[in-house]
MDAnalysis code that builds the backbone (N, CA, C; Angstrom):
import MDAnalysis as mda
import numpy as np

u = mda.Universe.empty(255, n_residues=85, atom_resindex=np.repeat(np.arange(85), 3), trajectory=True)
u.add_TopologyAttr("name", ["N", "CA", "C"] * 85)
u.add_TopologyAttr("resid", np.arange(1, 86))
u.add_TopologyAttr("resname", ["MET", "TYR", "ILE", "TYR", "ALA", "LYS", "ALA", "VAL", "ALA", "LYS", "ALA", "SER", "ARG", "LYS", "ASN", "GLY", "ASP", "ARG", "LYS", "PRO", "VAL", "LEU", "ARG", "ARG", "LEU", "SER", "VAL", "ARG", "VAL", "ASP", "LYS", "TYR", "ASN", "HIS", "LYS", "LEU", "ASP", "LEU", "GLU", "SER", "ARG", "THR", "LEU", "ILE", "LEU", "LYS", "ILE", "HIS", "GLU", "GLY", "ILE", "GLU", "THR", "LYS", "LEU", "LYS", "LEU", "LEU", "THR", "ALA", "SER", "GLU", "ARG", "ILE", "GLY", "LYS", "TYR", "ARG", "ASP", "TRP", "SER", "ASN", "TYR", "GLU", "ILE", "ALA", "VAL", "LYS", "VAL", "ILE", "PHE", "GLN", "GLU", "GLU", "CYS"])
u.atoms.positions = np.array([
    [-2.680, -7.288, -0.887],
    [-2.839, -7.200, 0.505],
    [-3.932, -8.131, 0.954],
    [-4.834, -8.291, 0.016],
    [-6.139, -9.151, 0.163],
    [-5.533, -10.595, 0.201],
    [-4.639, -10.923, -0.684],
    [-4.306, -12.400, -0.822],
    [-3.336, -12.696, 0.448],
    [-2.529, -11.767, 0.821],
    [-1.569, -12.017, 2.204],
    [-2.522, -12.282, 3.342],
    [-3.579, -11.300, 3.554],
    [-4.504, -11.487, 4.689],
    [-5.235, -12.729, 4.614],
    [-5.659, -13.213, 3.478],
    [-6.288, -14.573, 3.206],
    [-5.528, -15.820, 3.655],
    [-3.982, -15.693, 3.297],
    [-3.189, -16.634, 3.559],
    [-2.979, -16.742, 5.110],
    [-2.862, -15.552, 5.716],
    [-2.652, -15.521, 7.281],
    [-3.889, -16.067, 7.897],
    [-4.980, -15.773, 7.598],
    [-6.255, -16.496, 8.117],
    [-6.333, -17.794, 8.023],
    [-5.972, -18.436, 6.672],
    [-5.986, -19.755, 6.452],
    [-4.872, -20.504, 7.432],
    [-3.795, -20.042, 7.507],
    [-2.798, -20.561, 8.255],
    [-3.143, -20.586, 9.822],
    [-3.870, -19.491, 10.290],
    [-4.367, -19.497, 11.774],
    [-5.398, -20.607, 11.981],
    [-6.192, -20.955, 10.896],
    [-7.142, -22.027, 11.133],
    [-6.407, -23.360, 11.266],
    [-5.278, -23.467, 10.511],
    [-4.458, -24.814, 10.663],
    [-3.722, -24.859, 11.896],
    [-3.569, -23.720, 12.713],
    [-2.756, -23.757, 13.732],
    [-3.720, -23.536, 15.130],
    [-4.843, -24.254, 15.073],
    [-5.786, -24.252, 16.155],
    [-6.596, -22.997, 16.388],
    [-6.990, -22.404, 15.266],
    [-7.603, -21.163, 15.276],
    [-7.173, -19.980, 16.243],
    [-5.923, -19.863, 16.311],
    [-5.332, -18.795, 17.071],
    [-5.572, -17.559, 16.273],
    [-5.610, -16.400, 16.967],
    [-5.791, -15.095, 16.506],
    [-4.701, -14.699, 15.371],
    [-5.052, -14.413, 14.163],
    [-4.153, -14.131, 13.170],
    [-3.558, -12.845, 13.400],
    [-2.194, -12.533, 13.047],
    [-1.435, -11.455, 13.151],
    [-1.018, -10.942, 11.833],
    [-1.198, -9.714, 11.398],
    [-0.864, -9.220, 10.135],
    [0.328, -8.426, 10.519],
    [1.660, -8.821, 10.120],
    [2.991, -8.149, 10.574],
    [3.273, -7.154, 9.392],
    [2.797, -7.218, 8.252],
    [3.158, -6.228, 7.213],
    [1.908, -6.204, 6.330],
    [1.765, -4.869, 5.909],
    [0.689, -4.551, 4.850],
    [1.252, -3.846, 3.781],
    [1.299, -4.742, 2.663],
    [1.931, -3.900, 1.444],
    [1.222, -4.495, 0.166],
    [1.228, -3.784, -0.828],
    [0.389, -4.027, -2.034],
    [1.153, -3.527, -3.159],
    [1.085, -4.201, -4.386],
    [1.478, -3.557, -5.672],
    [0.236, -3.243, -6.329],
    [0.335, -2.032, -6.954],
    [-0.817, -1.466, -7.695],
    [-0.391, -0.887, -8.959],
    [-1.100, -1.522, -10.075],
    [-0.724, -1.077, -11.387],
    [-1.444, 0.269, -11.773],
    [-0.866, 0.803, -12.880],
    [-1.133, 2.202, -13.272],
    [-2.646, 2.481, -13.546],
    [-3.487, 1.624, -13.618],
    [-4.812, 1.709, -13.896],
    [-5.613, 1.917, -12.635],
    [-4.980, 1.720, -11.462],
    [-5.604, 1.764, -10.110],
    [-4.955, 2.805, -9.211],
    [-4.138, 3.615, -9.754],
    [-3.505, 4.630, -8.872],
    [-3.250, 5.917, -9.614],
    [-3.237, 6.933, -8.980],
    [-2.706, 8.279, -9.447],
    [-1.699, 8.848, -8.495],
    [-0.520, 9.217, -8.958],
    [0.563, 9.611, -7.975],
    [0.706, 11.120, -8.163],
    [0.470, 11.991, -7.237],
    [0.584, 13.382, -7.444],
    [1.815, 13.886, -6.505],
    [2.844, 14.004, -7.198],
    [4.095, 14.387, -6.390],
    [4.110, 15.847, -5.981],
    [3.378, 16.691, -6.560],
    [3.325, 18.150, -6.118],
    [2.727, 18.120, -4.637],
    [1.635, 17.488, -4.537],
    [0.890, 17.564, -3.249],
    [1.261, 16.378, -2.323],
    [2.172, 15.538, -2.769],
    [2.612, 14.336, -2.116],
    [1.359, 13.403, -1.609],
    [0.481, 13.138, -2.614],
    [-0.552, 12.181, -2.410],
    [-0.630, 11.134, -3.406],
    [-1.010, 9.954, -2.934],
    [-1.383, 8.768, -3.720],
    [-2.952, 8.522, -3.723],
    [-3.482, 8.468, -4.852],
    [-4.991, 8.274, -4.919],
    [-5.117, 6.893, -5.480],
    [-5.746, 6.019, -4.615],
    [-5.818, 4.587, -5.006],
    [-7.430, 4.351, -5.337],
    [-7.585, 3.595, -6.365],
    [-8.905, 3.124, -6.633],
    [-9.102, 1.753, -5.866],
    [-10.079, 1.762, -5.005],
    [-10.100, 0.613, -4.043],
    [-11.124, -0.443, -4.634],
    [-12.354, -0.161, -4.901],
    [-13.282, -1.090, -5.320],
    [-14.591, -0.285, -5.887],
    [-14.974, -0.725, -7.082],
    [-16.118, -0.189, -7.805],
    [-16.112, 1.315, -7.650],
    [-15.337, 2.150, -8.073],
    [-15.449, 3.523, -7.926],
    [-14.971, 4.246, -6.859],
    [-14.679, 3.498, -5.676],
    [-14.362, 3.987, -4.411],
    [-12.980, 4.486, -4.440],
    [-12.527, 5.440, -4.107],
    [-11.009, 6.048, -3.983],
    [-10.673, 6.427, -2.633],
    [-9.405, 6.246, -2.361],
    [-8.812, 6.700, -1.050],
    [-7.542, 7.454, -1.322],
    [-7.217, 8.428, -0.563],
    [-5.985, 9.428, -0.642],
    [-5.062, 9.020, 0.426],
    [-3.879, 8.768, 0.152],
    [-2.763, 8.481, 1.067],
    [-1.778, 9.624, 0.976],
    [-1.386, 10.132, 2.165],
    [-0.360, 11.185, 2.163],
    [1.149, 10.341, 2.245],
    [1.909, 10.799, 1.384],
    [3.255, 10.201, 1.314],
    [4.202, 11.038, 2.234],
    [4.760, 10.151, 2.985],
    [5.719, 10.678, 4.089],
    [7.271, 10.236, 3.536],
    [7.790, 11.280, 2.948],
    [9.127, 11.105, 2.519],
    [9.718, 12.380, 2.330],
    [11.174, 12.463, 2.152],
    [11.904, 13.825, 1.968],
    [11.633, 14.435, 0.709],
    [11.734, 15.619, 0.508],
    [11.388, 16.352, -0.770],
    [12.587, 15.998, -1.808],
    [13.765, 15.701, -1.332],
    [14.849, 15.275, -2.241],
    [14.469, 13.935, -2.946],
    [13.871, 13.104, -2.138],
    [13.247, 11.726, -2.709],
    [12.295, 11.820, -3.836],
    [11.436, 12.829, -3.467],
    [10.351, 13.139, -4.337],
    [10.839, 13.717, -5.727],
    [11.789, 14.673, -5.593],
    [12.421, 15.063, -6.899],
    [13.110, 14.096, -7.672],
    [13.644, 13.001, -7.139],
    [14.251, 12.002, -7.796],
    [13.127, 11.326, -8.852],
    [11.904, 11.237, -8.539],
    [10.911, 10.625, -9.240],
    [10.004, 11.522, -10.188],
    [10.523, 12.696, -10.399],
    [9.487, 13.750, -11.014],
    [9.130, 13.200, -12.566],
    [10.359, 12.848, -13.187],
    [10.000, 12.341, -14.704],
    [10.025, 10.933, -14.844],
    [9.743, 10.193, -13.779],
    [9.652, 8.769, -13.859],
    [8.268, 8.257, -14.300],
    [8.340, 7.437, -15.308],
    [7.028, 6.906, -15.739],
    [6.906, 5.466, -15.204],
    [5.952, 5.233, -14.496],
    [5.801, 3.864, -13.737],
    [4.475, 3.313, -14.287],
    [4.667, 1.860, -14.161],
    [3.641, 1.102, -14.583],
    [3.066, 0.630, -13.259],
    [3.730, 0.225, -12.286],
    [3.301, -0.339, -11.022],
    [3.915, 0.497, -9.791],
    [3.318, 0.410, -8.806],
    [3.906, 1.023, -7.465],
    [3.577, 0.172, -6.490],
    [4.585, 0.170, -5.466],
    [4.421, -0.683, -4.341],
    [4.044, 0.215, -3.064],
    [3.015, 0.017, -2.433],
    [2.588, 0.739, -1.317],
    [2.759, -0.226, -0.079],
    [3.394, 0.376, 0.918],
    [3.654, -0.259, 2.379],
    [3.169, 0.490, 3.432],
    [2.296, -0.040, 4.111],
    [1.624, 0.702, 5.360],
    [2.631, 0.552, 6.604],
    [3.133, 1.498, 7.235],
    [3.928, 1.449, 8.304],
    [3.187, 1.988, 9.459],
    [2.880, 1.183, 10.534],
    [2.174, 1.556, 11.794],
    [3.047, 2.451, 12.577],
    [2.462, 3.211, 13.539],
    [3.291, 4.010, 14.388],
    [4.185, 3.370, 15.184],
    [3.948, 2.080, 15.637],
    [4.896, 1.496, 16.631],
    [6.305, 1.132, 15.696],
    [6.311, 1.037, 14.621],
    [7.393, 0.659, 13.717],
    [8.265, 1.949, 13.536],
    [7.760, 3.047, 13.669],
    [8.486, 4.243, 13.169],
    [9.533, 4.654, 14.130],
])
């Protein structure tokens, strides 16, 4: 997410310093920086130097059941703003 935001800011400087617009926020997180709890539908992300944040997963229970025995190395997180829903 940081790399994408940095690229958008750099591009806006080249375009006459117009206000940058982030259209998508997504990130890939490896297994060392997240904990997925399917029972409570939460994702715990390690952000920076011991700081963690919890995200509530918004998905159907059928979809959650599909991933119960799934062992993952990396997870993709996409932020969807209310306007897009």
